[in-house]
C-alpha positions as CSV (number, residue, x, y, z in Angstrom):
1,X,16.8,-12.3,-2.1
2,X,16.6,-10.1,1.0
3,X,13.8,-7.5,0.8
4,X,12.8,-4.7,3.1
5,X,9.1,-4.1,2.9
6,X,7.0,-1.2,4.4
7,X,3.3,-1.0,4.8
8,X,1.9,2.4,6.0
9,X,-1.4,2.7,4.0
10,X,-3.5,2.7,7.1
11,X,-3.0,3.3,10.9
12,X,-1.5,-0.2,11.0
13,X,2.3,0.3,10.8
14,X,4.2,-2.7,9.5
15,X,7.8,-3.4,8.5
16,X,9.3,-6.7,7.5
17,X,12.6,-8.2,6.1
18,X,12.4,-11.4,4.2
19,X,14.9,-13.7,2.4
20,X,12.9,-15.2,-0.4
21,X,10.0,-16.8,1.4
22,X,11.6,-16.8,4.9
23,X,10.7,-14.0,7.3
24,X,13.9,-12.7,8.9
25,X,12.3,-9.9,11.0
26,X,8.9,-8.2,11.4
27,X,7.3,-5.5,13.5
28,X,3.7,-4.4,13.4
29,X,2.0,-1.6,15.4
30,X,-1.8,-2.0,14.9
31,X,-2.7,1.6,15.7
32,X,0.1,4.0,14.8
33,X,-0.6,7.8,15.4
34,X,2.5,8.9,13.4
35,X,4.2,6.8,10.8
36,X,6.8,9.5,10.2
37,X,8.1,9.3,13.8
38,X,8.5,5.5,14.0
39,X,9.3,4.2,10.5
40,X,13.0,4.7,10.3
41,X,13.6,3.7,13.9
42,X,11.6,0.5,13.3
43,X,13.7,-0.3,10.2
44,X,16.9,0.2,12.2
45,X,15.6,-2.0,15.0
46,X,15.0,-4.8,12.6
47,X,18.3,-4.6,10.7
48,X,20.6,-4.4,13.7
49,X,20.0,-7.9,15.1
50,X,20.5,-9.4,11.6
51,X,23.9,-7.7,11.3
52,X,22.8,-6.0,8.1
53,X,23.1,-2.5,6.7
54,X,20.4,-1.4,4.4
55,X,22.7,-1.3,1.4
56,X,23.4,-5.0,2.0
57,X,19.8,-5.9,1.1
58,X,18.7,-6.8,-2.5
59,X,15.6,-4.7,-2.8
60,X,12.9,-2.4,-1.3
61,X,9.2,-2.8,-1.4
62,X,6.4,-0.5,-0.4
63,X,2.6,-0.4,-0.3
64,X,1.4,2.1,-2.8
65,X,-2.3,2.6,-1.9
66,X,-5.1,3.2,-1.8
67,X,-5.2,4.3,1.8
68,X,-4.3,7.2,4.1
69,X,-2.9,10.2,2.3
70,X,-0.3,11.0,5.0
71,X,0.6,7.3,5.7
72,X,1.2,6.6,2.0
73,X,3.4,9.7,1.6
74,X,5.5,8.7,4.5
75,X,6.1,5.2,3.4
76,X,6.8,6.1,-0.3
77,X,9.0,9.1,0.4
78,X,11.1,7.1,2.9
79,X,11.6,4.2,0.5
80,X,12.4,6.5,-2.4
81,X,15.0,8.2,-0.2
82,X,16.6,4.8,0.6
83,X,16.5,3.9,-3.1
84,X,18.5,7.1,-3.9
85,X,21.0,6.5,-1.1
86,X,21.6,2.8,-1.8
87,X,20.8,2.4,-5.5
88,X,18.7,-0.7,-4.5
89,X,15.7,-1.5,-6.8
90,X,12.3,-0.5,-5.5
91,X,9.0,-2.4,-6.2
92,X,5.6,-0.8,-5.4
93,X,2.7,-3.1,-4.4
94,X,-1.0,-2.0,-4.6
95,X,-2.2,-2.1,-1.0
96,X,-5.3,-4.2,-1.7
97,X,-3.2,-6.7,-3.7
98,X,-0.8,-7.0,-0.9
99,X,-3.7,-7.6,1.5
100,X,-4.9,-10.5,-0.7
101,X,-1.6,-12.2,0.1
102,X,-2.9,-12.4,3.7
103,X,-5.3,-15.0,2.3
104,X,-2.8,-17.1,0.3
105,X,-4.1,-20.6,-0.4
106,X,-7.8,-19.6,0.0
107,X,-9.9,-21.3,-2.7
108,X,-12.8,-18.8,-2.5
109,X,-12.6,-15.3,-4.0
110,X,-11.1,-12.8,-1.5
111,X,-12.1,-9.1,-1.1
112,X,-9.9,-6.9,1.0
113,X,-11.8,-3.7,2.1
114,X,-10.3,-0.5,3.5
115,X,-12.1,2.6,4.9
116,X,-12.3,5.7,2.8
117,X,-13.8,9.1,3.6
118,X,-17.6,9.9,3.8
119,X,-18.3,6.4,5.0
120,X,-17.2,4.9,1.7
121,X,-14.7,2.1,1.1
122,X,-11.9,0.9,-1.1
123,X,-12.0,-2.7,-2.3
124,X,-10.9,-5.2,-5.0
125,X,-11.7,-8.9,-5.6
126,X,-9.0,-11.5,-6.1
127,X,-8.8,-15.3,-6.7
128,X,-6.0,-17.6,-5.7
129,X,-5.3,-20.2,-8.4
130,X,-2.8,-22.5,-6.7
131,X,0.2,-20.2,-6.0
132,X,-0.9,-17.6,-8.5
133,X,-3.0,-14.6,-7.4
134,X,-5.5,-13.4,-10.1
135,X,-7.1,-10.0,-10.0
136,X,-10.9,-10.3,-10.6
137,X,-11.6,-6.6,-10.4
138,X,-9.8,-3.3,-10.4
139,X,-9.3,-1.3,-7.3
140,X,-12.6,0.5,-6.6
141,X,-13.8,3.3,-4.4
142,X,-17.4,4.0,-3.5
143,X,-20.3,3.4,-1.2
144,X,-21.2,-0.1,0.1
145,X,-24.0,-0.5,-2.5
146,X,-21.3,-0.4,-5.2
147,X,-19.2,-2.9,-3.3
148,X,-22.0,-5.5,-3.1
149,X,-22.4,-5.3,-6.9
150,X,-18.8,-6.6,-7.1
151,X,-19.6,-9.7,-5.0
152,X,-21.1,-12.4,-7.2
153,X,-20.3,-15.5,-5.2
154,X,-19.5,-16.5,-1.7
155,X,-16.4,-14.3,-0.9
156,X,-14.0,-13.9,2.0
157,X,-14.3,-10.3,3.2
158,X,-11.7,-8.7,5.4
159,X,-9.9,-5.6,6.3
160,X,-10.7,-2.5,8.4
161,X,-13.6,-1.6,6.0
162,X,-15.1,-5.0,6.7
163,X,-14.8,-4.6,10.4
164,X,-16.4,-1.1,10.2
165,X,-19.3,-2.3,8.1
166,X,-19.7,-6.0,8.9
167,X,-23.3,-5.8,10.2
168,X,-24.5,-3.9,7.1
169,X,-22.6,-6.0,4.7
170,X,-24.0,-9.2,6.3
171,X,-27.5,-7.8,5.7
172,X,-26.8,-6.8,2.1
173,X,-24.9,-9.9,1.0
174,X,-26.3,-12.6,3.2
175,X,-24.5,-15.9,2.8
176,X,-22.2,-14.5,0.2
177,X,-20.3,-12.6,2.9
178,X,-17.8,-14.8,4.7
179,X,-15.7,-13.1,7.3
180,X,-11.9,-13.5,7.0
181,X,-9.8,-14.7,9.9
182,X,-8.6,-12.1,12.5
183,X,-5.0,-12.4,11.5
184,X,-5.9,-11.2,7.9
185,X,-7.7,-8.0,8.9
186,X,-4.6,-5.7,8.9
187,X,-2.3,-4.8,6.0
188,X,1.0,-6.6,6.5
189,X,4.5,-5.8,5.3
190,X,5.2,-9.5,5.1
191,X,2.4,-9.8,2.5
192,X,3.8,-6.7,0.7
193,X,7.2,-8.4,0.6
194,X,6.0,-11.7,-0.7
195,X,3.8,-10.0,-3.3
196,X,6.8,-8.1,-4.6
197,X,9.0,-11.1,-5.2
198,X,7.7,-11.8,-8.7
199,X,8.4,-8.2,-9.8
200,X,11.9,-8.4,-8.4
201,X,12.6,-11.6,-10.3
202,X,11.3,-10.2,-13.6
203,X,13.0,-6.9,-12.9
204,X,9.8,-4.9,-13.0
205,X,11.0,-2.1,-10.8
206,X,9.3,1.2,-10.0
207,X,10.2,4.2,-12.2
208,X,11.7,7.5,-11.1
209,X,8.5,9.5,-10.8
210,X,6.2,7.9,-8.1
211,X,3.1,9.0,-6.3
212,X,0.6,7.2,-4.1
213,X,-2.2,5.2,-5.7
214,X,-5.3,7.2,-4.9
215,X,-8.6,5.7,-6.2
216,X,-11.0,8.5,-6.2
217,X,-14.5,8.6,-7.7
218,X,-15.2,11.2,-10.3
219,X,-16.3,14.5,-8.7
220,X,-19.4,14.6,-11.0
221,X,-20.5,11.2,-9.5
222,X,-20.1,12.5,-5.9
223,X,-22.0,15.7,-6.7
224,X,-24.8,13.8,-8.4
225,X,-25.2,11.5,-5.3
226,X,-25.3,14.6,-3.0
227,X,-28.0,16.2,-5.1
228,X,-30.0,12.9,-5.1
229,X,-29.8,12.7,-1.3
230,X,-31.0,16.3,-1.0
231,X,-33.9,15.7,-3.4
232,X,-34.8,12.5,-1.4
233,X,-34.8,14.5,1.9
234,X,-36.9,17.3,0.3
235,X,-39.5,14.9,-1.1
236,X,-39.9,13.1,2.2
237,X,-40.6,16.3,4.1
């Protein structure tokens, strides 16, 4: 089963083509300023040496979020356009779930972390049970103090959110914080592709109406925290 997968949820730009569990082609740009200008040329560059047209593939997979508003829109709209043009099935993969595939085979819980606005983060906790990935928490969005409440045991932490807050998370979590390997830190289209295979085999395809997966905290919670910070500052003066 030949799958074209796209990962544009962060500034890391990644495209891959797999055939079942064999990687046929892959290209990753760690820091992409404009997904829109490079995505389709990257796809063309990967298909040509393989002698394939996009309609000769078996399916399309795309990272759904959470992540960058613009990046997710570019990836999703591009793959939806290919779906219309080729009539190929499309599978969407939650970005954090795809990242958990970076750590396939790890026996400890794994927690991919992405940066969000206002110094907050996105995260979720997963556990590999043999070849099966089990979700231990829903995708979450919030400050670091909420993240640490999700970490009950020694857990592999990785992703751009870990890199941005490693020092603070080490202090807050102590020995429960185990850094992931360097190669797992970036979202990967290869992992998105592998994660999508079970959905293709069970024909769990994306529906017609799609939008990026944004995990936002309730506005009331954000406003309450802002008021609490202001009150704390006033009391300290």
